[in-house]
N, C-alpha and C positions, 0 to 999 in steps of 0.2 A: 450452508448446511447446518452448522451448529447453532445459528440463530433460530432456525426452525426447530431443532432439537430442544433448545432451551425453552421455547414457547410451549411445545407439546409436553415437556416434562415438568413445567412449572418451576424451573430452576431459580428464577428470580421474577419479581414483579415487572410487568412490561414497562420499559423505559427507566428502570431503576437498578441497573446492574451494579452501580456504585455501592448500593447497600449490601449486596452479596459479597462484593470484594472487600468491603470494610469488615464484614462479619468474619470472613476467612482470615484476614490479617490479624484481627484481635484474638481469634481462637488459636491460631498458630503461635503467636507470641506467648500466650498464656500456657499452652501445652508443652512447648519446647524450651521454656525458660530454664536457664541454669540456676540451681539453688544458690550458688555463690553470689549471683547478682542480687539476691534478696537479702543478703546478710547486712544487718545494721550494727550489730555488736560482735565483732570478731572474737572477743574473749569468751563469749557464752555459746558453747556448742552443745550443751547438754540436751537442749530441746530438739535439735536437728543435727545429729551427728552422723556423717556419712559412714562411719565404721559400725554404728549401731542403728542403722536405719529401720524405722518401723513402717508398717504398711501404709499408715496415713500421713507419714512425714513427707516433706518435699524431696528428700533424698531417696526414699522408697519409691516414689513415683518416677523419679529421674532414672533409677536403675531399671524399673519395669519398662519404661519407654525405650531405653537403650536395647533391651532384649527384642522388643517388637521391631525396632529399627533394623537390627541385624538380620532378622528373619526376612523382612521386606527387601533389604538390600541384596540378600542372597538370591531371591527370585528375580529381581530386576537385572542382575548380572547375566541371567540366562534368557532375557526377554528378546524375542524375535531375533535370533542369531543371524548375522549376516546383514542386518539393516543398520547402517551407520547412524541414522537419526536417533534410534532408541538407545544406542550405546554412547551417545555424546554426553559429556559430563553434566552440562546444564539440564538436559532432559532427564537424566538419571536422578539428579538432585531434586528437581521439581516433582517428579513422580514419587520419590521417597517421601518428600514433605507432605504431599496431599494424602497419600495412603496412610502415613503415620497419623496425621491429624484425624482422618476419618475413623481409623481404628480406635483411637483414644476417645473420640466422641461417641463411639458405639461399642462400649466395653462388653455388652452382652454377647455380641457376635464377634467383634474383633476382626483382625485380618485373617483371611483364609486364602490359600493358594488358588490362583485363578482370577482373583480380584485385580491383580496387577495388569492382567491382559485387558480387562474391561477398561480400566483407568487409562491405559496407554493409548487405546484407540480413541477415546474421548479427547484425550490431550492432543494427540497428533492432528486430529481433524480441526480442533480449535486453533492450534498453532498454524495450520495451513490457511484457514480462513483469515486469521489476523495478519499473516504475512502478506496476503493479497491486498489488504487495505492500509495497514499501518507499516508502510515501507521503511520508516525511520526508527522503528522500535527494535526490541531485542530480536536477534536472529537465532531462533531456536535450532539446535543441532550444529551450530557453528561457533559457540561461545564456551569458554572454560568454566563458567559458573552461571547459575540462574540469577535473575535480578534479586538484590537484597531487599528484605522487608524494611530496612532503614533508609532505602533510597527515596528520592524526592517523589517518585511515582506512587509511593504508599503513604505519603502524608495526606492530610485532609484535602488540600488543594489539588494534589495530583490525582486522587481518587475521583474527585468531583469533575475535574476537567478532562479526564481520560475518555477517549472515544469508545463507542460500543464494542468495537473490535480492536482491542489494544494488545499489541504484542508483549507489552510489559506486564500484562495481567492475565496471561494465558493460564498460569497455575491457579489463580483465584477462580477463574471462570470454569476451568475443568473440574475443580473441586465441587463447585455448586451443581454442575450437571451430573457428575458421578454420584453425588449424594442423592440427587433426585432419582437417578436411574436405579440405585440400590433400594431406596425406600425403606431403610432399616428402622426409621422412626415411626413407621406405620405398621400396624398389625391388625388391620380392620377386616381381613378376609375378602376384600373387594378384588375381584379378578379382572376388572376392567381397567385397572391402573397397574402399570408395570412395577414390579417389585423383585428385582434380581436377588435381593438378600434372601428370599425364601429358598433359593437353590443352594444356599450355603448353610442354612440353619439346621441345628440338630432337632430330633423329634421333641415335641413339647413335654412328653412324659413316657413312662414305661408302657410299651404296647401300642403307642401312637405312631403315626407315620409323619415323617418329615415333609416339608413343603415340596422338595424335589421328588420324593417318592409319590406324593399325591399327583404331581404333574405327570410323572411317568405313567401312572395308572390312567389318567385322563387321555394321554396320547394313544394308549392302546384301546381305550373305549371309543375314541373317535375313529381309529383305524377299523375297529369292528363294524362300525356303521357303514364305512365306505367300502372296505375290501375285506370281508370276513375270511376269504381264502388265504390271504397273506397273513392275517392275524393268527389263523389256525396253524399255518405252517411254522410261524415263529414259536408258538407254544409247543408244537410237536418236537421241534429241534431243541427246545429248552432255552431260548433266548429271552431272558428277562429284560424288561425295558431299560432298567437303570444301568445295564452293562454298557450301553452305548449312548444313552440319552444324557447321562451325567456330563459327558464330554461336550455334547451338542449344546446343552442348556446353559451350563455355568459360564461359558464364554460367548453365549448368544450366537452360536454357529460360526464364529469367526475363524476357527481352526479348519473348518471343512471347505472354505472357499477362499479364493484370492481376495486381497484386501478390497479392491474396487467392488467386487460382487458382494462381499460381506457388508460393505457400507450401504449398498442398495437394500439389503435385507434389513439393516438397522433403520434405514429411513422408513421402511414400511412398518416395522414394529413400533417405533417411537411415534409415528404419525397416528396410530390407533389409540394412543394413550390420551386420556382426559384427566388432567391434574385436578379438576374440580369435581370429579365423580366420586362420591362417598358411599354409593350403594354397595351393600354387603352381599348382594345376590351372587350366586355362582360358587359359593363355598362348598367343598366336597364333604359329604357326610357319609360315613361308612367305609368299609374296606373292600367290599365285593365289587366286581366289575359292573354289575347292574347298578350299584350306587353311583359309581363314577359316571355311567351313562346318564343317569337321571339328574346328576348335578351339573351337567353341561348346559349352559344357556346359549343356545344357538341364535336367539333373537338379538342379544347384546353381548357379543363375544369379548370385545375389548382387547387390551394389549396381551394379557396372559393367554386368552383364548387364541389369539393369532399366533403366538409362539408355539402353542400346542399343535395348531393346524399346520404350521410350516414344517414341524417335525414329521407330521403325517405325509405331507407333500414330498419330503425327502425320502421317506420309506417307499412311496410309490415310484419315485424316480429309479430306485434300484430293485424294483419288484421282480423283474425277470431274472436278475442275477441271484437274488435271494431264493426264489422258488426253485432254481436249478441246483441249489446246494442243499444236501441232505445231512451234512454233519455239522456239529456245533461250532467247531473251530473255524472252518471256512466261512460259515455264515456270519460269525461275529467279526471276522477280519474284514469282510466286505462292508459291514456297517461302521466299523471303526476307521476305515480308510475310504472315505466317500470319493467317488469318481468325479472328474471335472464336469462341470455343467456349463454348456455353451450359452444358454439363455436363462439366466437367473430370474429375469423379469417374469417369464412364464411360470416358474416355480412359485414366485410371490403371488401371482394371480390365482394359481391353484389353491394356495393356502388361504387367500382371502375368500374364495368361494367356499371352501370347506369349513371355514370358521363360522359361516352362517348355516351350515348343514345343507346347502343347495348343491347336491352332488349328482352328476349324471355319470353313471358307471361306464357307459359306452365311451364317453370322452375322457374320463379320468384314468381308467385302467388300461394300460397299453395292451394291445392284442399281440399274440406271438406271431412273428413273421413266418410265412409258409416256407417249408424247406425247399431249397433250390432243386429243380429237376435234375435227374442223372443225365449224363452225356448221351446215353442210348435213347432215353425218353425224349430228350430235346431233339435228337436227330429224327426220331419217328414223327414228332409233331411238326416238323418243318417240311414244307413241300418243296418241289423242285425249283420254284421261283424264289426260295428263301423267305416265304411268308408262312405264318402260322395259319392253319385252317380257320375260317370264320372271320378273318381280318382283312380289310381292304388294304390297298397299297398306300403309298405316301409316307408321312412321318411315322405313323404307327407301324408300318411294315419295316421301316429301317430300324426302329427301336427294337422290335421283336427279333429282327435279324441279329442285331448287336447282342441281345440277351442270349440268343441261341448259341452264338459263337463263344460268348463268355462261359456258358455252361459246358460247351464242348472242350474249351481250353482247361477248365477246371477238372473235367473228367480225365483228360490226358495227363494233367499234372499228377492226379492221384495215382494213375496207372504207373507213371514213371517212379513215383515215390515208393509204391508197393514193390516194384521190381528191384529198386536199390536196396530196400530193406531185406528182401529175400536173398540177394547176393551177399549182403553183409552177414546174414545169419549163417550161410554156407561157409563163408570165409572164416568167421569166428569159430565155427565147429572144427574146421580143419586145423586152425592154429591151436585151439585148446587140446585137440587130440594129439598133436605133435608134442606139445608141452608135457602132456601127461605121459606119453611114451618115453620122452627124454628123462622124465623124473623117475622111471622105474629102473631097477638094476637088471642085469641079464637073466636073473632067476625069476623075474616077474613080480618081485616084491617091491614095495615102496621104499624110497631111499630114507624115509624117516625125517625128511626136512619139515614135515608138518604142513606143507603147502598142498592144497587140494586143487590141482589145475583143472579138474573136470567139473568143478562146481561153478 
């Protein structure tokens, strides 16, 4: 799986994973170096004093790095609670290292909450793939510490001779793939290449929209084309797209699905990415919904277009639930707590179809199921032979007979439930009346206890 991801993301040149590992090793050593290791003249501390650290001094950078490290470590402590793999010391250390290095290499954006979830899934899948091939390497999730950068595996000979799937270099490989997935070094407006960093960036200026807000508008524009009824209902209830799409987009839908299903979605998203595509087509211009609609390239949707379309497919999956809810709170809770999906592959296929704008509303939009007939109507429609009029005997007759019996049983159950409720109401009224009479004194006045038994 991660070999396909690396190829689709362009994480490293084909056949030259050693270069990516070497780059990460050098960056991490430079970024996390202790200033004391650089000291050549212990007596002269005037230029680099830890008690008077300036912004551009080695100690100033060291203290800023420590602050970022603490922030990341706090998020990692809460990562995927209950999963022992992610709480293992070596996995926590490796994730902390790669996220710290990435944030220091991209100071304009830095670390934001949610990035640790993306990195953790890339890391776990790479560790799983490496464990299946490199059985004698590091056992991630079962060791007290991650492999040291000073180990033999990180010297020049070790990097060159290491296999493509090396358990000792999972941290290096995960960093390269995570950096390619984020795409923070690119700001070319190309929506055919995946760029998760756009979901974390602030607006470029006053009055401008952020990347994630632009994507939210495009999701609603795509929904308008496919299902205007659902889009109109969301507007009437007051559900703005960012209220639920921020959660969906920033972790690439991984919170809404089980891990296996989430990885199927990631496979589909990453497979649509073309690392060599530099076309800037598809950038959104304007703030109005009509502008969002005109900025969508259905001919060449690419990775970001597929992400938008998958969000639309998810909305259609809960369409009937959402349309049945008329208040803001209930509707938002439905969208923020996505129901289980038995066939995520069908959801992926719907998203792929929608990304090209080829939508058949009759197949896409679920039709409401007809209400089951009442027990009386079911009995009227069934003849003396147990067959519904107009139907021949055989398998269809037995099926209709079964449905009629089920409808009759349902009607009987409703009748019993209604009778029980009526009896409960009568009993409750008797008890309340007795309590009220017990609470009054002989003169008919309340006892003053402040209890209203009749309410």
